ROMAR-545970 format. One record per residue (C-alpha): residue in one letter; x, y, z. Coordinates in Angstrom, 3 decimals, padded with zeros to 6 digits. Layout:
// residues N
residuo: A	u: X	v: Y	w: Z
...
//
This chain:
// residues 443
residuo: M	u: -007.533	v: 095.536	w: 035.089
residuo: F	u: -004.265	v: 094.371	w: 036.581
residuo: D	u: -001.535	v: 093.347	w: 034.183
residuo: F	u: -001.152	v: 089.622	w: 034.621
residuo: D	u: 002.470	v: 089.480	w: 035.697
residuo: E	u: 003.490	v: 090.650	w: 032.201
residuo: R	u: 005.422	v: 087.405	w: 032.005
residuo: Y	u: 004.205	v: 086.106	w: 028.670
residuo: K	u: 003.485	v: 087.932	w: 025.435
residuo: G	u: 002.271	v: 086.150	w: 022.337
residuo: G	u: 004.695	v: 085.922	w: 019.433
residuo: E	u: 007.719	v: 085.096	w: 021.542
residuo: K	u: 009.978	v: 082.203	w: 020.650
residuo: S	u: 009.129	v: 079.502	w: 023.144
residuo: V	u: 010.469	v: 076.118	w: 024.204
residuo: L	u: 007.947	v: 073.588	w: 025.513
residuo: V	u: 008.728	v: 071.134	w: 028.322
residuo: N	u: 006.724	v: 067.974	w: 029.009
residuo: V	u: 007.475	v: 065.308	w: 031.636
residuo: D	u: 006.021	v: 061.789	w: 031.516
residuo: F	u: 005.661	v: 060.425	w: 035.022
residuo: V	u: 005.405	v: 056.732	w: 035.847
residuo: Q	u: 001.791	v: 055.495	w: 035.808
residuo: E	u: 000.660	v: 058.789	w: 034.336
residuo: S	u: 000.239	v: 059.096	w: 030.587
residuo: S	u: 000.761	v: 062.656	w: 029.361
residuo: C	u: 002.046	v: 062.131	w: 025.821
residuo: E	u: -001.200	v: 063.373	w: 024.340
residuo: D	u: -001.061	v: 066.439	w: 026.614
residuo: L	u: 002.094	v: 067.534	w: 024.784
residuo: E	u: 000.117	v: 067.853	w: 021.556
residuo: E	u: -002.461	v: 069.897	w: 023.405
residuo: L	u: 000.274	v: 072.125	w: 024.845
residuo: K	u: 001.479	v: 072.801	w: 021.305
residuo: L	u: -002.033	v: 073.833	w: 020.300
residuo: L	u: -002.332	v: 076.054	w: 023.366
residuo: A	u: 000.996	v: 077.743	w: 022.613
residuo: K	u: 000.001	v: 078.359	w: 018.991
residuo: S	u: -003.393	v: 079.692	w: 020.095
residuo: A	u: -001.580	v: 082.181	w: 022.335
residuo: G	u: 000.514	v: 083.300	w: 019.358
residuo: A	u: 003.780	v: 081.691	w: 020.428
residuo: T	u: 006.425	v: 080.501	w: 017.993
residuo: I	u: 007.517	v: 077.030	w: 019.082
residuo: S	u: 011.308	v: 076.887	w: 018.805
residuo: G	u: 011.882	v: 073.569	w: 020.524
residuo: V	u: 010.433	v: 070.795	w: 022.672
residuo: L	u: 012.037	v: 068.947	w: 025.572
residuo: S	u: 010.464	v: 065.692	w: 026.789
residuo: C	u: 011.720	v: 063.478	w: 029.586
residuo: N	u: 010.618	v: 060.744	w: 031.982
residuo: R	u: 010.687	v: 060.877	w: 035.764
residuo: K	u: 009.245	v: 058.988	w: 038.697
residuo: L	u: 008.742	v: 062.138	w: 040.773
residuo: P	u: 009.269	v: 065.882	w: 040.242
residuo: D	u: 012.639	v: 067.263	w: 041.322
residuo: P	u: 012.097	v: 069.550	w: 044.365
residuo: R	u: 014.440	v: 072.222	w: 043.022
residuo: F	u: 013.937	v: 072.294	w: 039.255
residuo: F	u: 010.943	v: 069.948	w: 038.660
residuo: I	u: 013.192	v: 068.268	w: 036.060
residuo: G	u: 016.644	v: 066.886	w: 036.898
residuo: S	u: 019.774	v: 069.038	w: 036.873
residuo: G	u: 021.037	v: 067.227	w: 033.777
residuo: K	u: 017.856	v: 068.063	w: 031.897
residuo: V	u: 018.164	v: 071.667	w: 033.065
residuo: E	u: 021.551	v: 071.856	w: 031.324
residuo: E	u: 020.039	v: 070.293	w: 028.194
residuo: L	u: 017.133	v: 072.740	w: 028.332
residuo: S	u: 019.507	v: 075.674	w: 028.815
residuo: S	u: 021.399	v: 074.700	w: 025.654
residuo: L	u: 018.139	v: 074.317	w: 023.728
residuo: V	u: 016.966	v: 077.762	w: 024.856
residuo: A	u: 020.276	v: 079.365	w: 023.926
residuo: D	u: 020.468	v: 077.683	w: 020.502
residuo: A	u: 016.886	v: 078.623	w: 019.655
residuo: G	u: 017.145	v: 082.151	w: 021.007
residuo: A	u: 013.978	v: 081.451	w: 022.998
residuo: E	u: 012.513	v: 084.092	w: 025.274
residuo: T	u: 010.070	v: 081.867	w: 027.160
residuo: V	u: 009.965	v: 078.299	w: 028.468
residuo: I	u: 006.491	v: 076.849	w: 028.896
residuo: F	u: 006.064	v: 073.868	w: 031.230
residuo: N	u: 003.122	v: 071.543	w: 030.660
residuo: H	u: 002.783	v: 071.249	w: 034.432
residuo: E	u: 002.325	v: 073.265	w: 037.584
residuo: L	u: 005.555	v: 074.537	w: 039.163
residuo: S	u: 006.084	v: 075.875	w: 042.645
residuo: P	u: 007.169	v: 079.532	w: 042.884
residuo: S	u: 010.639	v: 078.449	w: 044.017
residuo: Q	u: 010.967	v: 076.041	w: 041.079
residuo: E	u: 010.049	v: 078.840	w: 038.657
residuo: R	u: 012.563	v: 081.155	w: 040.302
residuo: N	u: 015.348	v: 078.541	w: 040.203
residuo: L	u: 014.650	v: 077.677	w: 036.570
residuo: E	u: 014.613	v: 081.326	w: 035.484
residuo: K	u: 017.970	v: 081.868	w: 037.197
residuo: E	u: 019.501	v: 078.881	w: 035.404
residuo: L	u: 017.856	v: 079.399	w: 032.005
residuo: K	u: 018.088	v: 083.210	w: 031.994
residuo: C	u: 014.648	v: 083.540	w: 030.449
residuo: K	u: 011.032	v: 083.616	w: 031.533
residuo: V	u: 009.392	v: 080.400	w: 032.735
residuo: I	u: 005.610	v: 080.007	w: 032.812
residuo: T	u: 003.235	v: 077.144	w: 033.520
residuo: R	u: 000.402	v: 075.630	w: 031.526
residuo: T	u: -002.125	v: 077.430	w: 033.730
residuo: A	u: -000.477	v: 080.806	w: 033.107
residuo: L	u: -000.578	v: 080.103	w: 029.362
residuo: I	u: -004.295	v: 079.278	w: 029.448
residuo: L	u: -005.017	v: 082.413	w: 031.462
residuo: D	u: -003.113	v: 084.444	w: 028.878
residuo: I	u: -005.263	v: 083.000	w: 026.080
residuo: F	u: -008.436	v: 083.759	w: 028.006
residuo: A	u: -007.266	v: 087.327	w: 028.572
residuo: Q	u: -006.706	v: 087.717	w: 024.812
residuo: R	u: -010.142	v: 086.351	w: 023.890
residuo: A	u: -012.414	v: 087.979	w: 026.489
residuo: R	u: -014.601	v: 090.602	w: 024.815
residuo: T	u: -017.544	v: 091.295	w: 027.114
residuo: R	u: -017.289	v: 093.041	w: 030.461
residuo: E	u: -018.316	v: 089.835	w: 032.247
residuo: G	u: -015.671	v: 087.813	w: 030.437
residuo: K	u: -012.950	v: 090.314	w: 031.321
residuo: L	u: -014.001	v: 090.352	w: 034.973
residuo: Q	u: -013.964	v: 086.559	w: 035.124
residuo: V	u: -010.523	v: 086.325	w: 033.543
residuo: E	u: -009.091	v: 088.945	w: 035.875
residuo: L	u: -010.510	v: 087.113	w: 038.897
residuo: A	u: -008.912	v: 083.850	w: 037.746
residuo: Q	u: -005.598	v: 085.618	w: 037.170
residuo: L	u: -005.557	v: 087.214	w: 040.607
residuo: R	u: -006.474	v: 083.971	w: 042.344
residuo: Y	u: -003.589	v: 082.329	w: 040.535
residuo: L	u: -001.228	v: 085.131	w: 041.588
residuo: Q	u: -002.442	v: 084.829	w: 045.166
residuo: T	u: -000.571	v: 081.529	w: 045.475
residuo: R	u: 002.647	v: 082.943	w: 044.038
residuo: L	u: 003.203	v: 086.200	w: 045.946
residuo: V	u: 006.363	v: 084.780	w: 047.481
residuo: R	u: 008.066	v: 085.815	w: 044.254
residuo: G	u: 007.154	v: 089.449	w: 044.708
residuo: W	u: 004.366	v: 091.128	w: 042.793
residuo: T	u: 006.699	v: 093.589	w: 041.132
residuo: H	u: 004.352	v: 094.791	w: 038.407
residuo: L	u: 002.242	v: 096.664	w: 040.974
residuo: E	u: 005.112	v: 099.087	w: 041.439
residuo: R	u: 004.369	v: 100.411	w: 037.956
residuo: Q	u: 000.761	v: 101.244	w: 038.754
residuo: K	u: 000.779	v: 102.220	w: 042.435
residuo: G	u: -000.466	v: 105.655	w: 041.450
residuo: G	u: -003.520	v: 104.109	w: 039.825
residuo: I	u: -004.432	v: 101.889	w: 042.749
residuo: G	u: -003.877	v: 104.203	w: 045.673
residuo: M	u: -001.566	v: 104.626	w: 048.608
residuo: R	u: 000.740	v: 101.847	w: 049.651
residuo: G	u: 000.592	v: 100.597	w: 053.205
residuo: G	u: 001.515	v: 102.628	w: 056.190
residuo: P	u: 004.924	v: 102.727	w: 057.792
residuo: G	u: 006.377	v: 099.337	w: 058.455
residuo: E	u: 004.180	v: 097.509	w: 055.909
residuo: T	u: 006.335	v: 095.272	w: 053.743
residuo: Q	u: 005.993	v: 095.046	w: 049.975
residuo: L	u: 004.601	v: 091.522	w: 050.305
residuo: E	u: 001.996	v: 092.568	w: 052.894
residuo: S	u: 000.968	v: 095.496	w: 050.751
residuo: D	u: 000.649	v: 093.280	w: 047.693
residuo: R	u: -001.497	v: 090.803	w: 049.583
residuo: R	u: -003.800	v: 093.526	w: 050.847
residuo: L	u: -004.223	v: 095.066	w: 047.407
residuo: L	u: -004.860	v: 091.632	w: 045.967
residuo: R	u: -007.568	v: 090.837	w: 048.522
residuo: E	u: -009.243	v: 094.190	w: 047.965
residuo: R	u: -009.325	v: 093.774	w: 044.199
residuo: I	u: -010.635	v: 090.184	w: 044.424
residuo: T	u: -013.407	v: 091.359	w: 046.770
residuo: A	u: -014.360	v: 094.119	w: 044.330
residuo: L	u: -014.408	v: 091.692	w: 041.402
residuo: L	u: -016.586	v: 089.226	w: 043.300
residuo: G	u: -019.051	v: 092.025	w: 044.004
residuo: E	u: -019.230	v: 093.051	w: 040.346
residuo: L	u: -019.624	v: 089.445	w: 039.198
residuo: A	u: -022.363	v: 088.849	w: 041.778
residuo: L	u: -024.320	v: 091.702	w: 040.185
residuo: V	u: -023.818	v: 090.219	w: 036.728
residuo: E	u: -024.918	v: 086.817	w: 038.024
residuo: R	u: -028.136	v: 088.292	w: 039.475
residuo: Q	u: -028.900	v: 089.842	w: 036.096
residuo: R	u: -028.275	v: 086.493	w: 034.412
residuo: E	u: -030.570	v: 084.752	w: 036.902
residuo: Q	u: -033.336	v: 087.238	w: 036.129
residuo: S	u: -033.063	v: 086.436	w: 032.432
residuo: S	u: -033.057	v: 082.718	w: 033.241
residuo: R	u: -036.174	v: 083.049	w: 035.409
residuo: A	u: -037.929	v: 084.902	w: 032.583
residuo: R	u: -037.191	v: 082.046	w: 030.185
residuo: V	u: -038.493	v: 079.509	w: 032.714
residuo: H	u: -041.634	v: 081.587	w: 033.273
residuo: N	u: -042.261	v: 081.680	w: 029.534
residuo: N	u: -041.584	v: 077.924	w: 029.194
residuo: I	u: -038.713	v: 078.483	w: 026.757
residuo: P	u: -036.323	v: 075.497	w: 026.707
residuo: V	u: -032.579	v: 076.169	w: 026.775
residuo: V	u: -030.221	v: 073.980	w: 024.744
residuo: S	u: -026.577	v: 074.436	w: 025.752
residuo: L	u: -023.672	v: 073.504	w: 023.488
residuo: V	u: -020.804	v: 071.958	w: 025.418
residuo: G	u: -017.696	v: 070.142	w: 024.311
residuo: Y	u: -013.957	v: 069.981	w: 024.098
residuo: T	u: -012.443	v: 073.167	w: 022.721
residuo: N	u: -012.095	v: 073.208	w: 018.931
residuo: A	u: -014.777	v: 070.513	w: 018.500
residuo: G	u: -016.841	v: 072.824	w: 016.268
residuo: K	u: -019.344	v: 074.202	w: 018.784
residuo: S	u: -019.351	v: 077.750	w: 017.443
residuo: T	u: -019.604	v: 076.578	w: 013.829
residuo: L	u: -022.624	v: 074.458	w: 014.766
residuo: F	u: -024.081	v: 077.316	w: 016.827
residuo: N	u: -023.838	v: 079.659	w: 013.831
residuo: L	u: -025.536	v: 077.092	w: 011.616
residuo: L	u: -028.390	v: 076.405	w: 014.033
residuo: T	u: -029.060	v: 080.054	w: 014.871
residuo: K	u: -027.957	v: 081.758	w: 011.632
residuo: S	u: -025.523	v: 083.843	w: 013.689
residuo: E	u: -021.970	v: 085.023	w: 013.064
residuo: V	u: -020.169	v: 084.076	w: 016.267
residuo: Y	u: -016.392	v: 083.983	w: 015.745
residuo: A	u: -015.248	v: 080.463	w: 014.881
residuo: A	u: -011.722	v: 079.344	w: 014.027
residuo: D	u: -009.560	v: 076.221	w: 014.030
residuo: Q	u: -007.854	v: 077.020	w: 017.331
residuo: L	u: -008.297	v: 076.371	w: 021.033
residuo: F	u: -010.647	v: 078.741	w: 022.870
residuo: A	u: -011.707	v: 080.592	w: 019.713
residuo: T	u: -014.891	v: 081.524	w: 021.599
residuo: L	u: -014.783	v: 082.604	w: 025.217
residuo: D	u: -017.774	v: 084.796	w: 026.002
residuo: P	u: -021.164	v: 083.041	w: 026.205
residuo: T	u: -023.661	v: 083.705	w: 023.439
residuo: L	u: -027.419	v: 083.058	w: 023.546
residuo: R	u: -029.772	v: 083.094	w: 020.550
residuo: S	u: -033.475	v: 082.208	w: 020.326
residuo: V	u: -034.707	v: 080.080	w: 017.428
residuo: E	u: -038.163	v: 078.957	w: 016.279
residuo: M	u: -038.113	v: 075.211	w: 015.649
residuo: P	u: -040.971	v: 073.477	w: 013.790
residuo: H	u: -043.329	v: 071.648	w: 016.167
residuo: V	u: -041.267	v: 072.726	w: 019.166
residuo: G	u: -041.604	v: 076.497	w: 019.165
residuo: K	u: -039.097	v: 078.948	w: 020.568
residuo: I	u: -035.928	v: 077.549	w: 022.122
residuo: V	u: -032.705	v: 079.243	w: 023.237
residuo: F	u: -029.310	v: 077.925	w: 022.108
residuo: A	u: -026.367	v: 078.800	w: 024.377
residuo: D	u: -022.744	v: 078.599	w: 023.169
residuo: T	u: -020.186	v: 078.546	w: 025.995
residuo: V	u: -016.434	v: 078.257	w: 026.449
residuo: G	u: -014.851	v: 074.969	w: 025.422
residuo: F	u: -013.259	v: 072.598	w: 027.900
residuo: I	u: -009.808	v: 071.003	w: 027.957
residuo: R	u: -007.950	v: 068.499	w: 030.099
residuo: H	u: -007.031	v: 069.757	w: 033.554
residuo: L	u: -008.944	v: 073.013	w: 033.115
residuo: P	u: -007.534	v: 075.262	w: 035.883
residuo: H	u: -009.763	v: 075.248	w: 038.958
residuo: D	u: -009.517	v: 079.027	w: 039.228
residuo: L	u: -011.026	v: 079.321	w: 035.750
residuo: V	u: -013.854	v: 076.931	w: 036.571
residuo: A	u: -014.609	v: 078.930	w: 039.721
residuo: A	u: -014.373	v: 082.306	w: 037.970
residuo: F	u: -016.638	v: 081.217	w: 035.100
residuo: K	u: -019.259	v: 079.753	w: 037.429
residuo: S	u: -021.981	v: 082.200	w: 036.363
residuo: T	u: -021.228	v: 081.731	w: 032.664
residuo: L	u: -021.244	v: 077.947	w: 032.997
residuo: S	u: -024.603	v: 078.160	w: 034.794
residuo: E	u: -026.159	v: 078.301	w: 031.323
residuo: T	u: -024.917	v: 074.732	w: 030.936
residuo: R	u: -025.981	v: 073.648	w: 034.415
residuo: D	u: -029.503	v: 075.085	w: 034.110
residuo: A	u: -030.147	v: 073.974	w: 030.513
residuo: D	u: -032.990	v: 071.646	w: 029.545
residuo: L	u: -030.717	v: 069.799	w: 027.131
residuo: Q	u: -026.984	v: 069.664	w: 026.428
residuo: L	u: -025.583	v: 069.143	w: 022.963
residuo: H	u: -022.190	v: 067.557	w: 023.652
residuo: V	u: -020.307	v: 068.434	w: 020.452
residuo: I	u: -017.485	v: 065.956	w: 019.779
residuo: D	u: -014.770	v: 066.078	w: 017.133
residuo: F	u: -015.234	v: 062.558	w: 015.769
residuo: S	u: -012.085	v: 062.885	w: 013.627
residuo: D	u: -009.822	v: 063.448	w: 016.665
residuo: E	u: -007.764	v: 060.401	w: 017.629
residuo: R	u: -008.259	v: 061.312	w: 021.297
residuo: V	u: -012.039	v: 061.422	w: 021.020
residuo: E	u: -012.804	v: 059.253	w: 024.063
residuo: N	u: -010.312	v: 061.097	w: 026.269
residuo: N	u: -011.827	v: 064.398	w: 025.165
residuo: V	u: -015.308	v: 063.158	w: 026.054
residuo: D	u: -014.109	v: 062.068	w: 029.499
residuo: S	u: -012.470	v: 065.457	w: 030.099
residuo: V	u: -015.711	v: 067.288	w: 029.281
residuo: Q	u: -017.708	v: 065.013	w: 031.576
residuo: Q	u: -015.281	v: 065.721	w: 034.421
residuo: V	u: -015.763	v: 069.486	w: 034.069
residuo: L	u: -019.546	v: 069.041	w: 033.888
residuo: E	u: -019.350	v: 067.163	w: 037.179
residuo: Q	u: -017.281	v: 069.993	w: 038.676
residuo: I	u: -019.967	v: 072.567	w: 037.894
residuo: G	u: -022.899	v: 070.289	w: 038.799
residuo: A	u: -024.136	v: 069.931	w: 035.214
residuo: D	u: -023.668	v: 066.193	w: 034.778
residuo: E	u: -027.354	v: 065.387	w: 035.456
residuo: V	u: -028.695	v: 067.467	w: 032.557
residuo: P	u: -030.100	v: 065.358	w: 029.661
residuo: Q	u: -027.446	v: 065.132	w: 026.965
residuo: L	u: -027.352	v: 064.419	w: 023.246
residuo: R	u: -023.936	v: 063.574	w: 021.822
residuo: V	u: -023.242	v: 065.293	w: 018.515
residuo: Y	u: -020.381	v: 063.601	w: 016.676
residuo: N	u: -019.108	v: 066.373	w: 014.413
residuo: K	u: -016.654	v: 066.543	w: 011.472
residuo: I	u: -017.714	v: 063.207	w: 009.924
residuo: D	u: -016.725	v: 064.657	w: 006.532
residuo: R	u: -013.080	v: 064.070	w: 007.551
residuo: L	u: -013.630	v: 060.313	w: 007.829
residuo: D	u: -014.431	v: 057.647	w: 005.256
residuo: K	u: -017.664	v: 055.662	w: 005.295
residuo: V	u: -019.266	v: 057.610	w: 008.155
residuo: M	u: -022.818	v: 058.577	w: 007.267
residuo: P	u: -025.098	v: 061.065	w: 009.023
residuo: R	u: -027.521	v: 059.242	w: 011.305
residuo: I	u: -029.351	v: 059.246	w: 014.637
residuo: V	u: -028.564	v: 056.589	w: 017.229
residuo: Y	u: -031.400	v: 055.677	w: 019.621
residuo: N	u: -031.120	v: 054.087	w: 023.062
residuo: E	u: -033.118	v: 051.112	w: 024.336
residuo: L	u: -035.975	v: 053.442	w: 025.312
residuo: G	u: -036.273	v: 054.793	w: 021.790
residuo: K	u: -034.798	v: 058.189	w: 022.682
residuo: P	u: -032.037	v: 059.828	w: 020.573
residuo: E	u: -028.648	v: 059.568	w: 022.283
residuo: A	u: -026.251	v: 060.503	w: 019.452
residuo: V	u: -026.254	v: 062.226	w: 016.059
residuo: Y	u: -023.499	v: 062.102	w: 013.432
residuo: I	u: -023.098	v: 065.351	w: 011.460
residuo: S	u: -020.701	v: 067.813	w: 009.853
residuo: A	u: -021.458	v: 071.398	w: 010.831
residuo: A	u: -018.872	v: 072.849	w: 008.437
residuo: R	u: -020.424	v: 070.992	w: 005.477
residuo: N	u: -024.049	v: 071.277	w: 006.677
residuo: I	u: -024.406	v: 067.488	w: 006.657
residuo: G	u: -027.012	v: 065.808	w: 008.865
residuo: I	u: -028.306	v: 069.038	w: 010.413
residuo: E	u: -031.923	v: 068.086	w: 009.697
residuo: L	u: -031.319	v: 064.919	w: 011.726
residuo: L	u: -030.003	v: 067.016	w: 014.600
residuo: Y	u: -033.140	v: 069.174	w: 014.523
residuo: K	u: -035.232	v: 065.996	w: 014.565
residuo: A	u: -033.352	v: 064.554	w: 017.538
residuo: V	u: -033.567	v: 067.802	w: 019.510
residuo: G	u: -037.292	v: 067.999	w: 018.765
residuo: E	u: -037.837	v: 064.468	w: 019.993
residuo: L	u: -035.913	v: 065.058	w: 023.223
residuo: L	u: -037.798	v: 068.265	w: 023.954
residuo: A	u: -041.110	v: 066.590	w: 023.117
residuo: N	u: -041.901	v: 065.998	w: 026.792
residuo: D	u: -043.474	v: 069.457	w: 026.789
residuo: L	u: -045.183	v: 068.964	w: 023.431
residuo: L	u: -048.909	v: 068.533	w: 023.008
residuo: E	u: -050.483	v: 066.653	w: 020.093
residuo: I	u: -054.199	v: 067.136	w: 019.420
residuo: V	u: -056.691	v: 067.302	w: 016.530
residuo: V	u: -059.150	v: 070.191	w: 016.370
residuo: K	u: -062.087	v: 070.897	w: 014.072
residuo: L	u: -062.412	v: 074.640	w: 013.650
residuo: P	u: -065.408	v: 076.339	w: 012.043
residuo: S	u: -064.711	v: 078.467	w: 008.982
residuo: S	u: -065.245	v: 081.599	w: 011.107
residuo: E	u: -062.031	v: 080.839	w: 013.039
residuo: G	u: -059.655	v: 081.623	w: 010.175
residuo: G	u: -057.669	v: 083.925	w: 012.452
residuo: V	u: -056.958	v: 081.092	w: 014.886
residuo: R	u: -055.914	v: 078.884	w: 011.964
residuo: N	u: -053.467	v: 081.532	w: 010.718
residuo: R	u: -052.009	v: 081.912	w: 014.194
residuo: L	u: -051.471	v: 078.140	w: 014.489
residuo: Y	u: -049.620	v: 078.141	w: 011.184
residuo: S	u: -047.434	v: 081.083	w: 012.218
residuo: M	u: -046.522	v: 079.175	w: 015.397
residuo: G	u: -045.449	v: 076.168	w: 013.303
residuo: A	u: -047.983	v: 073.990	w: 015.145
residuo: V	u: -049.833	v: 072.449	w: 012.178
residuo: L	u: -048.788	v: 068.956	w: 011.086
residuo: E	u: -051.686	v: 068.297	w: 008.707
residuo: E	u: -054.898	v: 070.008	w: 007.566
residuo: H	u: -058.084	v: 068.677	w: 005.996
residuo: F	u: -061.472	v: 070.192	w: 005.264
residuo: S	u: -064.811	v: 068.589	w: 006.032
residuo: Q	u: -067.724	v: 068.649	w: 003.607
residuo: N	u: -069.303	v: 071.617	w: 005.389
residuo: G	u: -066.057	v: 073.624	w: 005.270
residuo: E	u: -064.723	v: 072.967	w: 008.774
residuo: M	u: -060.940	v: 073.015	w: 009.148
residuo: I	u: -059.550	v: 069.800	w: 010.661
residuo: L	u: -056.071	v: 070.517	w: 011.986
residuo: H	u: -053.576	v: 068.006	w: 013.379
residuo: L	u: -051.489	v: 070.050	w: 015.853
residuo: K	u: -048.232	v: 069.385	w: 017.657
residuo: H	u: -046.624	v: 072.174	w: 019.642
residuo: Q	u: -045.503	v: 073.312	w: 023.084
residuo: R	u: -048.314	v: 072.842	w: 025.564
residuo: A	u: -047.793	v: 076.258	w: 027.165
residuo: E	u: -048.075	v: 078.200	w: 023.887
residuo: L	u: -051.180	v: 076.297	w: 022.781
residuo: A	u: -052.723	v: 076.915	w: 026.194
residuo: Q	u: -051.985	v: 080.627	w: 025.917
residuo: L	u: -053.582	v: 080.786	w: 022.461
residuo: N	u: -056.584	v: 078.822	w: 023.747
residuo: S	u: -057.009	v: 081.311	w: 026.584
residuo: R	u: -056.802	v: 084.341	w: 024.287
residuo: C	u: -059.351	v: 082.790	w: 021.912
residuo: E	u: -061.898	v: 082.047	w: 024.668
residuo: G	u: -061.150	v: 078.309	w: 024.791
residuo: V	u: -061.781	v: 077.596	w: 021.140
residuo: L	u: -059.070	v: 074.911	w: 020.884
residuo: E	u: -060.448	v: 073.062	w: 023.892
residuo: K	u: -064.043	v: 073.332	w: 022.640
residuo: C	u: -063.171	v: 072.178	w: 019.123
residuo: C	u: -060.823	v: 069.335	w: 020.118
residuo: V	u: -061.920	v: 066.007	w: 018.583
residuo: K	u: -058.887	v: 063.908	w: 019.543
residuo: P	u: -058.428	v: 062.951	w: 022.263
residuo: K	u: -062.073	v: 063.248	w: 023.261
residuo: N	u: -063.037	v: 065.333	w: 026.280
residuo: F	u: -059.629	v: 066.977	w: 026.177
residuo: T	u: -058.792	v: 069.800	w: 028.576
residuo: F	u: -055.565	v: 071.783	w: 028.877
residuo: R	u: -055.661	v: 071.223	w: 032.620
residuo: I	u: -054.858	v: 067.529	w: 032.160
residuo: P	u: -051.048	v: 067.156	w: 031.955
residuo: E	u: -051.075	v: 063.994	w: 029.806
residuo: F	u: -053.502	v: 062.096	w: 027.643
//
């Protein structure tokens, strides 16, 4: 894997720079930049904020602010300046010359965090692809770090090939190789997805703003131990777990990377296969930190990314998390005018309202549920035991002659499979609705 410019290393003293432009509110983005810097391991030594109508062509900020920033960097002994904006290569070069320290952008910082957190091979490939695409736009500065690994990559260009031309060629070759490897991974993911569709297993994808509590909720729902922490992008690699839910059957929960404002386009493109779990899901759980003052802005940011990846048409249930941090907010389900759940208020960390979340998910996935009443003879005890093990039995009564009257509610496909294996006993013994057959889609 290429070293990503080796420009930023966590733990360095850093000064943050944020510019508020006219008709563009970015005050809240400064708080997010602080969280990003801390998540990367930076020590924040100072913050410079200013207002401008337009970016300065040479320094992005005015020359007077450059002098102020230079003094701040010198006084703090800072090694890195992090801009909460995108800079042109020439602006970065001019600023580094004036400030005599490294200058990086918000995108470079996010890519650094992703590189730290990627654990799986797919995650590492995706991060490297995003890094190289970002570097592709900045080769005018000279890709000097390749000089340290030219022996590991191969021969430089032939006679007359400039350093810049050589760098561009190597970059294109590596991006092509990465795309090939990721295409293979994506085909494997599609095979797994097709298998779940074939087996009629619903997929419930957890989406949300980073640090909203998705991984904590995922662990609670699936009894897993996915890493969860109070920091941005604590979880990067996608995780899937299957769970048996009462009266629903087997479902798959998918935990994916969190979103933020202005998520770099290169990252969205690189993580296309990972985010397909969100796009192809049967239901999205949009996990929202209800205690965050920027809750509505966070929701809007997530919806924008979902639109980018074509996942905005998937049915969604909003999960307002962390209600334990607020006064007088009780766990509850909110229904829309059609009587369908549209929001649930919970606290994943305190295990508050989780049973309501299960109920809401069950109701939204109930389109594939079948509800029937069967009267089984006493000789069909094996079928009865199987129905109980599937979690399909709502109620049971016994008739005077010992017949078992079972009120069932379960996934249509699984009941149909059991009916087929048991020579149609469920269909033969169905008493409600009358004349029921599994071939009829609704009753």
